[in-house]
N, C-alpha and C positions, 0 to 999 in steps of 0.2 A: 316548037317552045313547049317546057314543062314547066310551070315557072310555078313553087310553091306559094303559096301569105293567104294571107282578104284579102278583096275589094277593099274601095270602099264605103258599095252598100253595105253589105254584110258589115263590118265599123262600127256604120251609123247606124245598121238594127239594132246592135247591143249595144249602144251606152240613151239608143231609146229606150229600149224597156230599162236599162239598171237605173236611166231617169223616172219612170214610170213608176218604177216601186220605187225610189227617194221619196218619189208624192208623194204617195200612198204611207210608209212606215213614220217621214219625218210628223207628222199635224199627231198622231199616235202616242211618238215616247214621249209630244210634248206635254200630250193631256196628261200622263201617264207622269211623266213630272211634275206639276201640278198636283195632279192628285197627290201623289205622296208628302209634297208642302204642307200644304192642308192638312193632310191628319196625323204631322211632325207638326204644326202649331196647334195641331189640338192637342195630344197628347203631350206636348209640355208645357200647353195653360193649363191640362187636369195635374200636370204633373209638379207646379210649384203653387194649385193653389191646396192642392194633398198637402202639401210641405205646408203651407202658410195653420191650416186647418191644427197641425198633428204640432206646430206651436203655440196656436193659437193650448188645445187643450193638454201643452202643458203648464203657459206660464197662467196658471188664471183666469184664463178668456182673451187676457195684450198678444192682438195682431203683433209677428214684428214689425217695427220701423226700419230696419236697416238690414241689410243683406248680410258684413259681413257677421263676424260669432262678439257678441251671441246675441243671431237673427238667421235667416231663416238659407245659411251656409251651411249652417248645420243642421239640418232635414235635410240640403238635396242641394251639395255637390257643386251643377251641376246652376244655382240657382246664380251666381259670379257672372257666368259667358250670359243668361239674357238681361241681366236684368244690374248691371254694368249700369243704365245711363236713368239710376232708377230720381227722379222727381220730374218728368214727361221726358230726359234721351231715348232717343229708343238705340237697342246695338243688335242690325240684322244676324239672321241664325237661320240657315238655306231658307232659303227666297223669299224669306221673312219676319220682318221687324218688329222689335219684344220694347215694351213699356212695358212702364214696374210702377205701378203709389201707395203704398206702405204707410199706413196707420198705426198706431193701435186699437184705432178701435174697427180697423179692416183694410179689406186688398182689391187694387185692380188691376190686373194684368190685362196683357194688349197684344193681341199678333195683330201684324195686317202685310199684306203681301206690298213684296220691296217695290215690283212692277206689275200690277192692277194687272190680270189675264194672264200673263206672262208666266210667272211664281203663281201666282198663287192668283183668287177672281173672288174670296171671303173674308171679311174683316172676324176675329174674335174676342172674343173678352171674356177673363174669367174675377167672379168679386167675391165679397163674404159671401160666407157661405157654400161655397164650393159650384158655385153656376157659373153653366158655361153657355158665350148664348152668340151666335152667329150676329152681323148687325148690316 
C-alpha cells in the first residue's frame, strides 16, 4: 500500500509546536499593547496640558473652564474626544479613561486604565503648570 498523507502523530507534533509559539508570543503582544496604551495616555495628557497652558497665555493667565469654543478645543481639536466628560465623568479612549477638571484657576487631567494590568498599569495625572505624574 502506498498511502500519502500525514499520520496522527505528525499532526499532533505540528499542533504542539504552534501552541508553544502562541504561548510565547501572546504575552509579549499584550505587554507591547499595554506599553503603547501607556505611552499614548502620557502623550495625550501632555497635549491637553500644553493646550491649557497656551490658552492661559492667550487669556491673561485665566485657564479654560470649558471644552467648547471659546475653550480648550480652540487649542487642541481632539479635546472634545478626551474631555467630553468634564466634571468627574470619564471618556474611554485607547485603553484609558480620561477625566478633565477645568477651572479659571487651573486644570487637572487624569488618565486611568480601563482594566488595570490589561490595558494599562499606571494612572497618570497632569495638573496646572504642565506637571505630569504617575499615581
